[in-house]
C-alpha positions as CSV (number, residue, x, y, z in Angstrom):
1,X,4.5,81.7,-38.5
2,X,7.4,79.3,-38.9
3,X,10.6,80.6,-40.5
4,X,12.7,77.7,-41.9
5,X,16.9,78.1,-42.3
6,X,18.6,76.4,-44.5
7,X,20.5,74.6,-41.7
8,X,17.0,73.7,-40.2
9,X,15.8,72.1,-43.5
10,X,19.3,70.5,-43.9
11,X,19.4,69.1,-40.0
12,X,15.4,67.6,-41.3
13,X,17.0,65.8,-44.0
14,X,20.1,64.5,-42.7
15,X,19.0,61.3,-40.7
16,X,16.8,60.2,-43.2
17,X,15.8,56.2,-43.3
18,X,14.0,54.1,-46.2
19,X,9.9,55.1,-44.3
20,X,11.7,59.0,-44.3
21,X,11.9,59.7,-47.3
22,X,8.7,57.2,-48.1
23,X,6.6,59.9,-46.2
24,X,8.2,62.7,-48.3
25,X,7.4,60.7,-51.3
26,X,4.0,60.3,-50.4
27,X,3.5,63.9,-50.0
28,X,5.3,64.9,-53.2
29,X,2.6,62.3,-55.2
30,X,-0.1,63.9,-53.6
31,X,0.5,66.9,-54.7
32,X,1.0,65.8,-58.2
33,X,-1.7,63.6,-59.0
34,X,-3.9,66.5,-57.6
35,X,-1.9,68.5,-60.1
36,X,-3.0,66.2,-62.7
37,X,-6.3,66.5,-61.7
38,X,-6.9,70.0,-61.6
39,X,-3.6,72.1,-63.6
40,X,-4.9,75.4,-63.4
41,X,-3.9,74.9,-59.4
42,X,-0.4,76.4,-60.8
43,X,-1.3,79.9,-62.7
44,X,1.4,81.1,-65.5
45,X,4.6,82.3,-63.7
46,X,5.6,85.5,-63.8
47,X,9.8,86.1,-65.0
48,X,11.1,89.4,-64.9
49,X,14.5,90.2,-66.2
50,X,15.8,92.9,-64.6
51,X,18.5,96.0,-65.1
52,X,20.5,94.4,-62.4
53,X,21.7,91.7,-64.5
54,X,19.6,89.3,-62.4
55,X,16.0,87.3,-63.4
56,X,13.1,87.1,-61.0
57,X,10.8,84.4,-61.3
58,X,7.6,84.4,-59.1
59,X,5.1,80.5,-59.0
60,X,2.2,80.1,-57.0
61,X,0.2,77.0,-56.2
62,X,-3.1,77.2,-55.2
63,X,-3.8,73.4,-54.6
64,X,-4.7,72.3,-51.0
65,X,-2.0,73.4,-50.0
66,X,-1.3,77.6,-50.7
67,X,2.1,79.1,-51.2
68,X,4.6,80.9,-53.6
69,X,8.1,80.0,-54.7
70,X,10.3,83.0,-55.7
71,X,13.6,82.3,-57.0
72,X,16.5,84.8,-59.1
73,X,18.6,83.6,-60.9
74,X,22.0,86.1,-61.4
75,X,25.7,85.6,-61.4
76,X,25.8,84.5,-57.6
77,X,23.6,81.2,-58.4
78,X,19.9,80.8,-58.1
79,X,18.4,82.2,-54.5
80,X,15.2,82.0,-53.4
81,X,12.4,81.3,-50.7
82,X,9.4,78.9,-50.5
83,X,6.1,80.5,-48.6
84,X,3.5,78.4,-47.4
85,X,-0.5,80.2,-46.7
86,X,-3.5,79.1,-44.6
87,X,-5.6,78.0,-47.5
88,X,-8.6,79.4,-45.9
89,X,-7.2,83.1,-44.5
90,X,-4.2,83.4,-46.6
91,X,-2.1,83.8,-42.7
92,X,1.2,83.1,-43.6
93,X,2.5,79.6,-42.0
94,X,6.0,79.7,-43.3
95,X,9.0,81.2,-45.2
96,X,11.1,78.1,-46.2
97,X,14.9,79.3,-47.5
98,X,15.1,77.4,-50.9
99,X,19.5,76.5,-50.9
100,X,18.4,72.6,-50.0
101,X,14.9,72.5,-50.4
102,X,14.3,72.7,-53.8
103,X,17.5,70.5,-54.6
104,X,16.0,67.3,-52.2
105,X,12.3,67.8,-54.1
106,X,13.8,67.7,-57.6
107,X,16.0,64.7,-56.3
108,X,12.9,63.4,-54.3
109,X,10.4,63.7,-57.0
110,X,12.8,61.2,-59.6
111,X,13.0,58.8,-57.0
112,X,9.3,58.3,-57.7
113,X,9.6,56.4,-61.3
114,X,13.1,55.3,-59.6
115,X,10.8,52.7,-57.5
116,X,8.5,51.9,-59.9
117,X,11.3,50.8,-62.4
118,X,13.5,48.9,-59.6
119,X,11.4,48.0,-56.6
120,X,12.7,48.5,-53.4
121,X,12.3,44.8,-52.8
122,X,14.2,43.0,-55.3
123,X,17.9,41.9,-55.0
124,X,20.7,43.9,-56.8
125,X,24.5,43.7,-56.2
126,X,27.8,45.2,-57.6
127,X,26.3,47.9,-59.8
128,X,27.4,51.2,-60.6
129,X,25.5,54.8,-60.3
130,X,26.7,57.8,-62.4
131,X,25.8,61.6,-61.9
132,X,26.5,64.0,-63.9
133,X,27.3,67.2,-61.7
134,X,28.6,68.6,-58.7
135,X,26.1,70.6,-57.0
136,X,23.5,70.6,-54.6
137,X,21.3,68.4,-57.2
138,X,23.4,66.1,-58.0
139,X,24.3,65.6,-54.1
140,X,20.9,64.9,-52.8
141,X,20.3,62.7,-56.2
142,X,23.1,60.8,-54.7
143,X,22.5,60.4,-51.0
144,X,18.5,59.6,-52.0
145,X,19.1,56.4,-54.1
146,X,22.1,55.6,-51.4
147,X,19.0,55.9,-49.3
148,X,16.5,53.9,-50.8
149,X,19.1,51.1,-52.1
150,X,21.2,50.2,-49.2
151,X,24.5,48.1,-50.1
152,X,23.6,48.0,-54.2
153,X,26.2,50.5,-55.4
154,X,28.9,49.6,-54.9
155,X,30.6,52.2,-57.6
156,X,29.3,55.8,-58.0
157,X,31.2,57.8,-60.3
158,X,31.0,61.8,-60.4
159,X,31.4,63.2,-63.6
160,X,32.1,67.3,-64.3
161,X,33.8,69.2,-66.7
162,X,35.7,70.2,-63.7
163,X,37.6,67.2,-62.6
164,X,38.7,68.1,-59.6
165,X,35.4,69.5,-58.2
166,X,33.9,65.5,-58.7
167,X,37.0,64.9,-56.9
168,X,36.1,66.9,-53.7
169,X,32.4,66.0,-53.8
170,X,33.9,62.0,-54.1
171,X,36.0,63.1,-51.4
172,X,33.4,64.1,-49.3
173,X,30.8,61.4,-50.3
174,X,33.5,58.4,-49.7
175,X,33.4,59.5,-45.7
176,X,29.8,58.9,-45.4
177,X,29.4,55.7,-47.6
178,X,33.1,53.3,-46.9
179,X,32.0,50.2,-48.4
180,X,31.2,52.2,-52.0
181,X,34.1,53.1,-54.3
182,X,33.6,56.6,-55.6
183,X,35.3,57.7,-59.0
184,X,35.8,61.3,-60.6
185,X,35.9,61.9,-64.1
186,X,35.5,64.3,-66.9
187,X,32.0,65.1,-69.2
188,X,31.7,62.1,-72.1
189,X,34.8,63.3,-74.8
190,X,33.2,61.2,-77.4
191,X,36.4,59.6,-77.9
192,X,37.2,55.6,-78.0
193,X,39.3,55.9,-74.5
194,X,36.4,57.6,-72.9
195,X,36.6,56.1,-69.3
196,X,32.6,56.1,-68.6
197,X,32.1,54.4,-71.7
198,X,33.5,51.3,-70.0
199,X,32.1,52.7,-66.6
200,X,28.3,52.4,-68.2
201,X,29.0,49.0,-68.9
202,X,28.1,47.8,-65.3
203,X,25.4,51.1,-64.6
204,X,21.8,51.0,-64.0
205,X,21.1,54.1,-62.6
206,X,21.9,57.4,-64.3
207,X,21.5,61.4,-63.2
208,X,22.5,63.8,-65.3
209,X,22.0,67.5,-63.2
210,X,24.1,69.9,-65.6
211,X,22.7,73.1,-67.5
212,X,23.5,72.3,-70.7
213,X,23.5,72.6,-74.8
214,X,25.8,69.3,-75.1
215,X,24.1,66.3,-74.3
216,X,25.4,64.0,-71.5
217,X,23.8,61.0,-72.4
218,X,25.1,60.3,-75.7
219,X,24.1,56.6,-78.1
220,X,28.0,56.1,-77.9
221,X,27.9,55.6,-74.0
222,X,24.4,54.2,-74.1
223,X,24.9,51.2,-76.2
224,X,27.8,50.1,-73.4
225,X,24.3,49.6,-71.4
226,X,24.5,45.8,-70.4
227,X,21.1,45.7,-67.9
228,X,18.2,48.1,-67.7
229,X,18.8,51.9,-67.1
230,X,17.1,54.4,-65.3
231,X,17.8,58.3,-66.3
232,X,17.0,61.2,-64.6
233,X,17.4,64.6,-66.5
234,X,16.4,67.6,-64.3
235,X,19.8,69.4,-65.3
236,X,18.7,71.2,-68.6
237,X,15.6,74.0,-67.9
238,X,15.3,76.0,-71.2
239,X,14.1,75.1,-74.9
240,X,18.0,75.1,-76.5
241,X,19.3,73.2,-73.7
242,X,19.1,69.1,-74.2
243,X,21.0,66.1,-71.7
244,X,20.0,63.8,-74.1
245,X,20.6,62.8,-77.3
246,X,17.4,62.9,-79.5
247,X,18.7,59.1,-81.2
248,X,18.4,57.9,-77.7
249,X,14.9,59.0,-77.1
250,X,13.9,57.9,-80.7
251,X,15.6,54.5,-80.9
252,X,16.2,53.3,-77.5
253,X,12.5,54.0,-75.8
254,X,9.6,55.8,-78.7
255,X,10.3,53.3,-81.3
256,X,10.6,50.4,-79.5
257,X,6.5,51.4,-78.4
258,X,8.1,52.9,-74.8
259,X,6.8,56.2,-72.7
260,X,9.3,59.5,-71.4
261,X,8.4,59.9,-67.8
262,X,7.6,63.6,-67.1
263,X,6.3,65.7,-63.9
264,X,4.0,68.1,-66.2
265,X,3.4,66.9,-69.8
266,X,2.4,70.9,-70.5
267,X,5.7,71.9,-68.8
268,X,7.9,69.6,-70.2
269,X,6.8,70.7,-73.8
270,X,7.0,74.2,-73.3
271,X,10.4,74.2,-71.4
272,X,12.6,70.9,-71.8
273,X,14.9,71.1,-74.6
274,X,14.9,66.8,-75.2
275,X,11.2,67.7,-76.5
276,X,11.5,70.5,-78.4
277,X,14.6,70.3,-80.6
278,X,13.4,66.8,-81.5
279,X,10.0,67.2,-82.1
280,X,8.6,65.1,-79.6
281,X,4.9,65.4,-78.5
282,X,2.4,64.9,-75.9
283,X,1.7,61.6,-76.7
284,X,5.3,60.5,-76.2
285,X,5.2,61.6,-72.4
286,X,3.3,59.8,-69.4
287,X,3.2,61.6,-66.1
288,X,4.7,60.5,-62.7
289,X,1.5,60.5,-61.1
290,X,-0.3,58.5,-63.3
291,X,2.3,55.3,-62.8
292,X,0.6,55.3,-59.6
293,X,-3.0,55.0,-61.1
294,X,-4.7,51.4,-59.8
295,X,-4.8,49.3,-61.7
296,X,-1.8,50.8,-64.1
297,X,0.6,47.9,-64.5
298,X,3.3,50.2,-66.3
299,X,3.7,46.9,-68.8
300,X,5.9,49.2,-70.9
301,X,8.8,49.6,-68.0
302,X,9.7,46.2,-68.0
303,X,9.7,45.8,-71.7
304,X,11.9,49.0,-72.0
305,X,16.1,48.9,-71.7
306,X,16.3,52.5,-70.8
307,X,13.7,54.7,-69.0
308,X,13.9,58.1,-69.1
309,X,12.6,60.4,-66.4
310,X,12.7,64.3,-67.8
311,X,11.6,67.2,-64.9
312,X,11.6,70.7,-65.1
313,X,10.1,71.4,-61.7
314,X,6.7,72.6,-60.4
315,X,5.8,75.2,-57.8
316,X,3.6,73.0,-56.1
317,X,7.0,70.2,-55.3
318,X,8.5,72.8,-52.9
319,X,5.0,74.0,-51.0
320,X,4.0,70.5,-50.6
321,X,7.4,69.1,-49.4
322,X,8.1,72.6,-47.5
323,X,4.5,72.5,-45.6
324,X,5.7,68.6,-44.6
325,X,9.2,71.0,-43.4
326,X,7.1,72.9,-41.4
327,X,5.3,70.1,-39.6
328,X,8.3,68.2,-39.2
329,X,10.0,71.2,-37.9
330,X,7.6,72.4,-35.3
331,X,7.4,69.5,-34.2
332,X,11.0,69.1,-33.6
333,X,10.9,72.7,-32.2
334,X,13.8,73.6,-34.6
335,X,11.7,76.5,-36.4
336,X,12.3,80.0,-35.7
337,X,8.4,80.5,-34.7
338,X,7.3,84.2,-34.7
339,X,3.7,85.1,-32.9
340,X,1.3,87.3,-33.8
341,X,3.5,88.1,-37.3
């Protein structure tokens, strides 16, 4: 049995190039296709709050790669693990620290619709990437976008409630990407002097990674867009939370015959406030795996000014990507191997 510490996972992802990211993308896409074919491979999750002030979540995946994810939310944030089992015997193949894995697989999932909207072989220049949030989720969205589209983003703007934290992240990322200008701003103010209004005029990709009930993506910001824009939203994960104003979804997408991209129709309709609050139904959603079906030309994507991807996360993402991490760590000799477990 292999044990992958968080440092090992970070090392696996530290020198990724485009083919490396695509390797993980293909693994994740296969898992999403398998789930779409048979949703029963993800049984209902167990959620239990305790007297100790924390909430435990236990999630399983029983597809071609079998495993479980356990995560606990407390005053110290979220901590957890992913386990992978032999699909025939149940023998434990690996235990993986969930910190970086969770952030990476979420950002990776958003890149699947992103590359459908903006093909990697197209020409891009002098565009702006905007990210809301400063946590690991936000960081990996930035990192993967910069890997997949080298030299595309001359400006990366990080928006956060505490601007000093955004400034600190900008300084760290600036060292890795010297030709890109990193800027820190506060969250949208709704005022006429909000710097994000001007920033959105050159923005083509937005990632919002904040658990909030006050939308970060507003109609006022979207009205400033001058080109097609991809918006990936992953921060809000409870029915009362929403990162995107209902009018943005209705007027700029649904009323124009478009669709909203999701990882799972069923899970998003039960968990995503964007859909629950605004009474958006299944007919308005399309799963990521469907974008990759043979013969699907995705013409609606080309005609939308805004393409929104809303993710709530699935255990099968952690298990499938985690399994690939186990294989790569074993080949590199970086995993802790416990014999005769």
